[in-house]
ZAMARGU-4260 file (C-alpha; in steps of 0.2 Angstrom, whole numbers, plus 5000, padded with zeros to 4 digits):
<rodrens>
0) 5012/5160/5093 | 5001/5155/5079 | 5006/5144/5065 | 5009/5158/5053 | 5022/5163/5065
5) 5031/5148/5064 | 5032/5147/5046 | 5036/5164/5044 | 5056/5157/5046 | 5069/5162/5033
10) 5067/5179/5040 | 5082/5193/5041 | 5089/5184/5057 | 5108/5180/5052 | 5110/5167/5062
15) 5095/5160/5056 | 5100/5162/5039 | 5117/5155/5040 | 5108/5140/5050 | 5097/5135/5033
20) 5112/5140/5020 | 5117/5123/5018 | 5100/5117/5016 | 5095/5131/5004 | 5111/5130/4996
25) 5109/5110/4994 | 5092/5113/4988 | 5097/5122/4972 | 5108/5113/4968 | 5095/5097/4968
30) 5081/5107/4956 | 5081/5102/4938 | 5084/5118/4929 | 5068/5124/4920 | 5056/5111/4932
35) 5039/5117/4936 | 5037/5115/4952 | 5018/5112/4960 | 5013/5107/4975 | 4999/5095/4977
40) 4992/5096/4996 | 4989/5113/5005 | 4976/5119/5014 | 4968/5137/5015 | 4957/5146/5029
45) 4953/5140/5046 | 4954/5125/5056 | 4944/5116/5071 | 4963/5113/5079 | 4965/5134/5079
50) 4976/5133/5064 | 4975/5144/5047 | 4983/5149/5034 | 4977/5164/5020 | 4982/5162/5004
55) 4993/5179/5005 | 5006/5166/5016 | 5003/5152/5007 | 5011/5160/4992 | 5024/5168/5003
60) 5029/5151/5008 | 5030/5147/4990 | 5040/5159/4986 | 5052/5155/4998 | 5054/5139/4991
65) 5054/5144/4973 | 5048/5157/4963 | 5034/5153/4953 | 5029/5138/4962 | 5010/5134/4962
70) 4997/5122/4974 | 4983/5113/4975 | 4973/5118/4989 | 4958/5114/4998 | 4948/5120/5013
75) 4957/5117/5032 | 4941/5107/5044 | 4934/5123/5043 | 4920/5128/5057 | 4911/5136/5047
80) 4911/5119/5035 | 4890/5115/5036 | 4880/5116/5026 | 4891/5104/5013 | 4909/5115/5014
85) 4899/5124/5003 | 4907/5143/5012 | 4923/5135/5015 | 4924/5129/4998 | 4918/5147/4990
90) 4931/5154/4998 | 4947/5143/4991 | 4939/5145/4975 | 4938/5164/4977 | 4956/5162/4981
95) 4960/5155/4970 | 4954/5166/4955 | 4962/5178/4963 | 4979/5172/4965 | 4985/5173/4945
100) 4987/5157/4944 | 4996/5152/4960 | 4982/5142/4969 | 4972/5128/4961 | 4957/5126/4969
105) 4949/5108/4975 | 4932/5106/4985 | 4932/5097/5001 | 4916/5087/5005 | 4908/5077/5018
110) 4901/5063/5011 | 4886/5063/5025 | 4882/5080/5019 | 4876/5081/4998 | 4894/5078/4992
115) 4889/5075/4976 | 4876/5092/4973 | 4892/5101/4980 | 4905/5093/4970 | 4894/5098/4955
120) 4892/5114/4962 | 4909/5118/4966 | 4917/5109/4947 | 4904/5122/4939 | 4913/5136/4946
125) 4931/5129/4942 | 4936/5115/4958 | 4951/5104/4948 | 4950/5090/4961 | 4943/5084/4976
130) 4948/5081/4996 | 4943/5069/5006 | 4947/5067/5023 | 4940/5051/5033 | 4945/5055/5049
135) 4940/5071/5051 | 4923/5068/5043 | 4922/5050/5053 | 4917/5040/5036 | 4923/5025/5029
140) 4926/5018/5014 | 4911/5008/5013 | 4899/5023/5014 | 4887/5022/4999 | 4892/5041/4993
145) 4909/5034/4990 | 4905/5027/4973 | 4893/5042/4968 | 4909/5055/4971 | 4921/5044/4962
150) 4908/5044/4948 | 4908/5062/4949 | 4925/5063/4949 | 4928/5049/4934 | 4913/5060/4924
155) 4925/5077/4926 | 4942/5072/4924 | 4946/5076/4941 | 4958/5068/4954 | 4952/5062/4971
160) 4964/5066/4985 | 4960/5057/5001 | 4969/5056/5020 | 4980/5042/5021 | 4992/5048/5036
165) 4988/5046/5056 | 4973/5043/5064 | 4967/5030/5053 | 4959/5013/5053 | 4966/4997/5042
170) 4962/5006/5023 | 4958/4990/5012 | 4939/4997/5009 | 4947/5012/5001 | 4959/5001/4988
175) 4943/4991/4983 | 4934/5007/4977 | 4949/5012/4970 | 4952/4995/4960 | 4935/4996/4954
180) 4936/5015/4949 | 4951/5014/4936 | 4948/5027/4925 | 4948/5040/4942 | 4968/5046/4947
185) 4968/5044/4970 | 4981/5054/4977 | 4986/5045/4994 | 4990/5059/5003 | 5006/5057/5017
190) 5014/5045/5006 | 5002/5033/5014 | 5007/5028/5031 | 4991/5021/5034 | 4993/5007/5024
195) 5009/5009/5013 | 5012/4993/5009 | 4995/4986/5008 | 4993/5000/4997 | 5007/4998/4985
200) 5004/4980/4983 | 4985/4979/4980 | 4986/4995/4969 | 5002/4991/4960 | 4993/4989/4943
205) 4981/5005/4945 | 4983/5015/4930 | 4982/5033/4940 | 4986/5032/4959 | 4999/5041/4963
210) 5008/5045/4982 | 5010/5061/4989 | 5026/5066/5001 | 5017/5074/5014 | 5025/5066/5027
215) 5036/5073/5042 | 5047/5056/5041 | 5058/5056/5029 | 5060/5037/5033 | 5041/5036/5026
220) 5045/5046/5009 | 5061/5034/5009 | 5051/5019/5009 | 5039/5025/4997 | 5052/5027/4983
225) 5059/5008/4986 | 5039/5003/4986 | 5031/5013/4970 | 5036/5020/4954 | 5046/5036/4956
230) 5033/5042/4939 | 5020/5040/4952 | 5025/5051/4967 | 5022/5070/4968 | 5029/5083/4979
235) 5018/5090/4994 | 5019/5101/5008 | 5002/5098/5019 | 5005/5118/5023 | 5001/5124/5034
240) 5007/5108/5044 | 5023/5106/5033 | 5032/5121/5025 | 5035/5120/5007 | 5053/5123/5007
245) 5059/5109/5020 | 5045/5097/5010 | 5053/5100/4994 | 5071/5098/5001 | 5064/5082/5007
250) 5055/5076/4991 | 5073/5081/4980 | 5084/5073/4992 | 5075/5058/4993 | 5075/5056/4972
255) 5093/5059/4972 | 5096/5046/4985 | 5083/5036/4972 | 5095/5038/4959 | 5083/5049/4949
260) 5090/5059/4935 | 5084/5079/4933 | 5069/5074/4920 | 5062/5061/4932 | 5065/5073/4948
265) 5054/5087/4936 | 5041/5072/4936 | 5041/5072/4954 | 5041/5088/4961 | 5026/5096/4948
270) 5026/5089/4930 | 5016/5072/4935 | 5005/5082/4944 | 5001/5094/4932 | 4999/5079/4919
275) 4984/5073/4930 | 4976/5092/4930 | 4977/5094/4913 | 4969/5079/4909 | 4986/5070/4902
280) 4992/5055/4902 | 5004/5049/4916 | 5020/5047/4913 | 5024/5027/4911 | 5029/5020/4926
285) 5046/5011/4931 | 5050/4999/4944 | 5057/5005/4959 | 5074/5012/4957 | 5078/5012/4976
290) 5082/4996/4982 | 5068/4988/4995 | 5085/4981/5007 | 5100/4999/5009 | 5116/4997/5018
295) 5113/5010/5031 | 5124/5019/5048 | 5117/5015/5063 | 5124/5035/5071 | 5112/5041/5056
300) 5099/5031/5061 | 5101/5038/5079 | 5103/5054/5076 | 5088/5055/5064 | 5076/5045/5077
305) 5083/5059/5088 | 5077/5072/5078 | 5061/5065/5074 | 5055/5062/5093 | 5062/5081/5096
310) 5051/5088/5083 | 5037/5078/5088 | 5037/5086/5103 | 5038/5101/5097 | 5021/5100/5090
315) 5012/5091/5102 | 4999/5095/5115 | 4985/5102/5105 | 4994/5121/5105 | 5006/5132/5095
320) 5022/5124/5092 | 5035/5125/5109 | 5053/5125/5102 | 5059/5124/5120 | 5052/5103/5122
325) 5065/5099/5107 | 5079/5103/5117 | 5082/5087/5126 | 5082/5077/5110 | 5093/5090/5100
330) 5104/5086/5113 | 5105/5066/5112 | 5105/5070/5090 | 5121/5079/5096 | 5129/5067/5106
335) 5128/5053/5093 | 5137/5066/5082 | 5151/5070/5093 | 5157/5051/5090 | 5175/5052/5089
340) 5177/5037/5076 | 5161/5040/5064 | 5166/5031/5048 | 5160/5038/5033 | 5144/5046/5040
345) 5157/5058/5048 | 5151/5072/5037 | 5135/5070/5036 | 5135/5070/5058 | 5146/5087/5057
350) 5133/5095/5046 | 5119/5089/5056 | 5127/5092/5074 | 5132/5111/5065 | 5112/5114/5062
355) 5108/5107/5080 | 5122/5119/5090 | 5112/5132/5079 | 5095/5126/5083 | 5101/5126/5101
360) 5106/5144/5102 | 5089/5150/5092 | 5080/5142/5105 | 5089/5151/5120 | 5088/5168/5110
365) 5068/5165/5111 | 5056/5177/5100 | 5049/5172/5081 | 5064/5166/5076 | 5065/5151/5089
370) 5049/5145/5081 | 5060/5140/5062 | 5068/5127/5072 | 5057/5114/5069 | 5062/5116/5050
375) 5079/5117/5054 | 5076/5100/5064 | 5065/5093/5049 | 5078/5099/5037 | 5092/5091/5049
380) 5081/5072/5050 | 5078/5072/5030 | 5102/5073/5028 | 5101/5059/5043 | 5089/5046/5033
385) 5096/5050/5016 | 5114/5051/5015 | 5121/5043/5002 | 5137/5033/5009
</rodrens>
């Protein structure tokens, strides 16, 4: 079963629709009227790990999250990347041109393979940003080519999005590069979990560092809102590894937990990223509105931890997602939810329990819809991490 099949959830199965309905209804309430939504981090093409995403599938996923949503997109770690990511970059540029404005193309660069000439070629063809993946391309930010890439971005006034998630060594060198290049907008992917605290402190005075929310753990995204200004946080899904709908639900629910009003939420879901792409000034940054130390429900923390363990097991192993691996930890999350004295967390625990009962049913029935349970578990974990008591 391909990841595209997994991402085809929200199909017409009544039980699946019923399971997702409470989350979809809340997402509708959380949206700001008239907000233009822009996913800051998606991929297209194919990856060495076997995953793939077509432009038609990406637009379909965006439509599931809401009408007219746009996305920044760049190549996956394509086996056909040599030389210089030229062919994958050209495919993304062509797909973007044919998308009616729904796909905003970035070029992906390898610092060891003529990155400046490839960047200049792609920018001339309409690329609106640059993607760097130091883990996949096995480089460090002390590489001399990095300064040249930042210079190209500075001259073209385009952002650089950098993988700052799992698998990274300490990224202090990237912070140093950013400080030497304050004119370049830097987007730190995956809530900058490879060095969130370091980046938040070291780059606090940088005028143009953004953090995207493409992170499976809502706890990391909650902490991001407590460390950096909301005006520097942008919604992202990491499709096909994440889904725009549940990722948008996460971004908006954390925004609500942080006390952001409708206009602030418009910035998070698309306004700030659109300003960067249009060459406009970033919105003024205010101190984080979420307290660094927050009251928490032990029961919700326990239930959420089991749900994250469940999702991690489903997505591990290097092959297609296997929902059956989640069952032991789904069962443990439900044990927490059945506490006879849940206190103020009771409504949230009941909601999680109902969703996980549906998850067990869907897994037992098998078929393509069972893969949607990964998204359902993610949505329930979002609730566990963001319920305001």
